[in-house]
C-alpha positions as CSV (number, residue, x, y, z in Angstrom):
1,M,16.8,-5.6,5.0
2,V,17.2,-2.9,7.6
3,K,14.4,-2.5,10.1
4,E,13.1,1.0,10.3
5,F,12.7,2.6,13.7
6,S,9.1,3.5,14.8
7,Y,8.1,4.8,18.2
8,R,4.8,3.1,19.1
9,G,4.1,2.5,15.4
10,I,5.0,6.0,14.3
11,P,8.1,6.5,12.0
12,K,10.8,8.9,12.9
13,E,9.9,11.4,10.1
14,E,6.4,11.8,11.5
15,L,7.8,12.2,15.1
16,D,9.9,15.1,13.9
17,N,6.9,16.9,12.4
18,M,4.5,16.1,15.3
19,S,3.6,18.9,17.8
20,L,4.8,18.5,21.3
21,E,1.3,18.0,22.7
22,K,0.6,15.1,20.4
23,L,4.1,13.7,21.2
24,F,3.5,13.9,24.9
25,Q,0.4,11.7,24.5
26,L,2.6,8.9,23.1
27,F,4.9,8.9,26.1
28,N,4.3,7.0,29.3
29,S,2.7,8.7,32.3
30,R,6.0,9.4,34.1
31,Q,7.5,11.1,31.1
32,R,4.3,13.1,30.4
33,R,4.2,14.3,34.0
34,S,7.8,15.3,33.9
35,L,7.4,17.3,30.7
36,T,4.1,18.9,31.5
37,R,5.3,20.2,34.9
38,G,7.8,22.4,33.1
39,I,11.4,22.6,32.2
40,T,13.9,23.9,34.7
41,D,16.7,26.4,33.8
42,G,19.3,23.6,33.7
43,K,17.3,21.6,31.2
44,R,16.5,24.6,29.2
45,K,20.1,25.5,28.8
46,L,21.0,21.9,27.8
47,I,18.2,21.9,25.2
48,E,19.5,25.1,23.7
49,E,23.0,23.6,23.6
50,I,21.7,20.5,21.8
51,K,19.9,22.6,19.3
52,A,23.0,24.7,18.6
53,A,25.1,21.5,18.3
54,K,22.5,20.1,15.8
55,A,22.7,23.2,13.8
56,G,26.6,23.0,13.8
57,K,27.1,26.2,15.7
58,L,28.7,24.6,18.8
59,K,32.4,23.6,18.7
60,N,32.9,22.3,22.2
61,P,31.4,19.0,23.5
62,I,28.3,19.3,25.5
63,K,28.9,18.4,29.2
64,T,26.0,18.1,31.6
65,H,25.0,16.9,35.0
66,V,21.3,16.8,33.9
67,R,20.4,13.1,33.9
68,D,16.6,13.5,34.1
69,L,16.1,15.0,30.6
70,I,13.8,13.0,28.4
71,V,15.1,12.4,24.9
72,L,12.9,14.1,22.2
73,P,13.1,13.4,18.5
74,Y,15.0,16.6,17.6
75,M,17.9,15.6,19.9
76,V,18.8,12.5,17.8
77,D,22.4,12.3,16.4
78,V,23.9,14.6,19.0
79,T,26.6,13.5,21.4
80,V,26.2,14.6,25.1
81,N,28.7,13.9,27.8
82,V,26.7,13.0,30.9
83,F,28.2,13.0,34.4
84,S,28.3,9.6,36.1
85,G,29.3,10.8,39.5
86,K,33.0,10.4,38.7
87,E,33.5,11.3,35.0
88,F,31.7,12.5,31.9
89,V,30.6,9.6,29.7
90,P,29.8,10.4,26.1
91,V,26.3,9.3,25.0
92,I,25.3,9.4,21.3
93,I,21.6,10.0,21.2
94,R,20.0,7.5,18.8
95,T,16.4,7.1,17.6
96,E,15.8,4.2,20.0
97,M,16.4,6.5,23.0
98,I,13.3,8.6,22.3
99,G,11.1,8.8,25.4
100,H,13.9,7.6,27.8
101,Y,16.0,9.6,30.3
102,L,19.6,10.5,29.5
103,G,20.7,9.0,32.8
104,E,19.5,5.6,31.8
105,Y,22.5,5.3,29.5
106,V,25.2,6.2,32.0
107,I,26.0,3.7,34.8
108,T,26.6,5.4,38.1
109,N,28.1,2.5,39.9
110,R,30.6,-0.2,39.1
111,R,31.5,-3.6,40.3
112,V,33.6,-3.6,43.5
113,S,36.5,-5.9,43.6
114,H,37.9,-6.1,47.1
115,G,41.6,-6.7,47.6
116,A,43.4,-7.8,50.7
117,P,42.5,-5.9,53.9
118,G,44.8,-3.1,54.8
119,V,46.4,-2.0,58.1
120,G,43.7,-0.9,60.5
121,A,41.0,-2.9,58.8
122,S,40.3,-5.0,61.9
123,R,41.5,-5.4,65.5
124,S,43.6,-8.4,64.6
125,S,45.5,-6.5,62.0
126,L,47.3,-4.5,64.7
127,Y,49.4,-7.6,65.5
128,V,50.3,-8.5,61.9
129,P,53.8,-7.5,60.9
130,L,54.1,-5.2,57.9
131,K,56.9,-7.2,56.3
């Protein structure tokens, strides 16, 4: 049996039909504050692109640097390429992501594996022959 997703006990179908004010009351205080303070132009443009992609009007993939956009129910099943600082990483928005930020799903750092020190790495490396 497949478990149905519910956000704080409310199924996805009800979340889709819920007004934004009621939906905001379900979010944590940080998300509520972010949404009630207004939407910037960059976020507004991304939201319009997501709506166009959901309607099937957009051919190109959505690329964005906006990592602090909160996932809302109408954004589900859209792929957004989010910038990680080096490259655009595709993120498929799923129902479990509702209420979270886009940037939470794109890692901005990676593990550093150091190799051997190069020439000029320390004072003693001046006296090491190259061959």
